[in-house]
N, C-alpha and C positions, 0 to 999 in steps of 0.2 A: 504494500500500500504506500502511496505517496501522498503526504498531507501538505498542502500549500497554506502556510501561515503568512506568506508575504502579502497576498492580495487582501485578506481581511485587515492586516495591519495598515496597509495603505488606506483602506476605507476609513479606519479609525483616525488616522492622521488628517485626512481630508474632510472629516465630519464637521457638521455645523458647530458642535461642541466637542472639539478634539480632546480636551483634557478628560472629560467624562468617558468618551469612547475609548481612549487609550487605556484608561484605568480599568474599564470593563474588560478589555481584551487581555490585559496582563493578569487580572484576577481569574479569568476563565482558564488561563494556562499557567497559573501560579506555581504549580508543582514542577513543571518543566523548567520554568525560568529560574526557580530557586536552585534546581540541580545544575543548570548551566552556569549560574552565577558562581557556584562553588568550584566549577571546573576552571573558571578564570583565575581564581585565587591560586597561589599567592601573588601573582603578577598584577592582578587587578581585582577589584571587589564589586564590580557592577556588570550588568549586561545591557548596555545601551543598544537600542535598535535605530535604524536609519530613520530620519525624519525629513530629509530633503525630498520635496515632492517630485522633482524631476528624476532623481535617483530611484525613488520608490516606483515611479511609473515604469522605468526601465526594468527594474527587478521583477515587478509584477507581470510584465509581459513575458519575461523569461520563465517565471514560475508557471505560467499558464500556457506556454507554447506547446502545442500538441506534438510537434516533431521532437522537441527537446525531451518532453516527458516520455515519448515512445523510445527514444534512445536510452534514457535512464532505465525504463522497464526492460529493454533488451539486455542491458548490461547486468541488471539484477538476475535475469534469467540465465545468462551466461555464467555468472558467478555461482549460482545454485548448481548448475550442471558440473562445475569444477569442484563442488563440494563445500562451497561457502554459502550456506542457506540459513544463517542465524539471525537475519534481519527481519523484523516484523513490520517496520514502518520507516520510511525516509521522510523526515520533516524538513521543509524548506523555510528558512528564516532570512530576514534582511537585517544583518548586523550593521556595525558602524565602521567596518573596514579594518578592525583590529582583532587580535586573538587567533585561535586555531581555525582552520578551514572547516573542520568537521569534528563533532564529538560523538563518541560511541557510548551509549547508555544501556548497559546490559540488563539492569534490573529496574523495574519488574518486567518491562515489555520488550526489550530488544529494539531500541530505536537508534537510527543514525540521523543526527541533526546536522544539517549542512547550511552554512551561511553563504547565500548566493552572491553576496558582495565580495566574497573571497574566491569565487570561481568565475573568472571572466569569460570562460567558454565552456562548451559541453564536455570537452576532454578533461578539463580540470575538475569539473563536477563529477564525472564518472570516476576519475582517479581518487577523489576524496571519498566517494561512496564505497569504492572498492576497498580502500584501507579500513573503513568502518565495518564493512560486511565481514572482512577477514577477522577483525578483532571480535565482533559480536559472535561469530560462529565459534571461535576458539574459546571464548568465555562462557558460552551458553550450551554448546552441544553436549548431550548426555554422555557421549563417549570420548570427550576431550580430557586430556591429562593436565590441562591448565589449572594452576592453583587458584586462579580468579574464579573459576566455576564453583569452587568449594568455599570461597570467601563469602560471596553472596550477601553482602550487607545492603540493606535498603534504607534510605535512598542511596544510589550509587555515588561514590566519591572517590575518584581515581587518586586524589592526593592522599587520602587516608590509606587507600590500598597500597600506595607506593611505599608507605612506611612499614608495611607488613610483608610485602612480597618482593623477592629479589629482582634486581635490575635485569637479570638475564631473561625473565619472563616478558618484561616490557620491550626489550630489544628484540626478542624472538617474535613477538606479536607485530612490531613495526616492520620487521623483515617480511613476514607473511603478507602484510598489507601492501608493501611495495611490489611483491611478486604477483599478487592478485591483480593489482592495478596494471602491471605490465602485461599480464595475460589478457586483460580486457582491452588494452590499448597497445597492441604490439607495434604500432607504427611510431610510437614515441621513442626517442633516443634516451639513453639512461639519464643524462643530466636533466632532460625535460621531465622525465618520470619523477625524479627526486626534487624537482622544483628549484633548480639552481642553474647558473650559467655554465657553459662549457669550460670556461677558465677555472671556475671554482671546482668543478668536477675533476679537472686535470690536477689541480693542486692537491685534492684529497687523495687521488691515486698515487701521487708522488710521495706523500707522507703516510700512506696507509699503514705501514708497519709500525710507525711511531704511535699512531692513534689506536691501532689494534692492541698493542701492548698495554696502553693505558686503560682501555676498555676491559681487557681480560682481568685486570686487577679489581675491577668493580662489579663484575657480573654476578658474583655470589652474595653481594651485599645488598641491603635494602635501605631505602631512605628517600625522602622527598628531594634532597639535594642532588641525588644521583640522577633522578628523572629530569630535573631541571638542567643538569649538566649535559646530559647526552641526548635528550629527546625533546627539549623545549627550545626551539630556535629563537623565540622572543626573549629568552632569559638574558640578563646583562652579562657582559664579558666576565665579570668577576665570578658569576655562578658557573661559568663554563671553563674555568681555569683549574687544571689539575697538574700537579708536579711542575708548576711554573709554565705550563703550556696552555695557551688560550685555544680552546677547540673552536673550529669553524661552526657556525650555527647548525648545520645539517650533518655534522660528522657522524653522529649516532645513527641517523637514518641511512646514511651511505654504508656504514659498517654493517648495519642490520641487513640491508639488501645483499651485500656481499656474502655475509655469513650463511644466509639461508639458501644461496644459489645451489650448492652441491646437494643438499638434502632434498630440495624440491625436484631437482633433476632425477634423483634416485627414486623417490617414493611418490612424487606428485603432490599437488596442493592439498587434495582431500586428506591424505594421510598426514602430511606435514602439519596441517592446521590442528590436528588432534593429538599429536605426539608430545611427549615431555620435551621441554626446551633443552 
């Protein structure tokens, strides 16, 4: 199921009494917004939605575009055939241009929340959904060996989970997401898949052994700081510094993609999603 919350938000912003209409909209979806607000912490403590009418008009057209929606449905169907079938609903929102592109909320419903303002075209939307679908399947499938499936605290809070679960699980899940997105979008070059320039990708390859050794020392540890360090591109440079080395913003995602390549080639995505990290 695809749930468009962009269009009703636009209607609320453009209402005759916008303050009341926006408050009603937020109240109606308060549980979702509170969960998403927690996902923005500790880097931010709010979930602002776009209010520029021209921008909202553009995003609402995208959210309701039949060709775009069909492309997304096709991608979800392809993902399910590859073994990633843990997503019950994709929710489209109009954010303020900051924060993560998508959030995977496993409990209780298995929702992928995508901010359309962070996906400028259909390919980036599909890539974001692919990453979420891989995570949701790993975290929810009854035959998955992911410790997240057993954690199951409601409401979902990935920052609290990161304090309890080893970094290796988060890295593994990020790698799965990159490879599922790659399977859905085989025409993308690796640097495009990972959302970086070709130059940044080349620099990561040149220093891969250095970053890989630093990551290996952290994989069995847990903690909020580790997820910020390796998997939160928006984290400040100080949070991404280890042993005097400032990690590039997407170093963890690059290494996760590289680490999973051999396993996925051997066993396929369906099995890899469900295996122990």
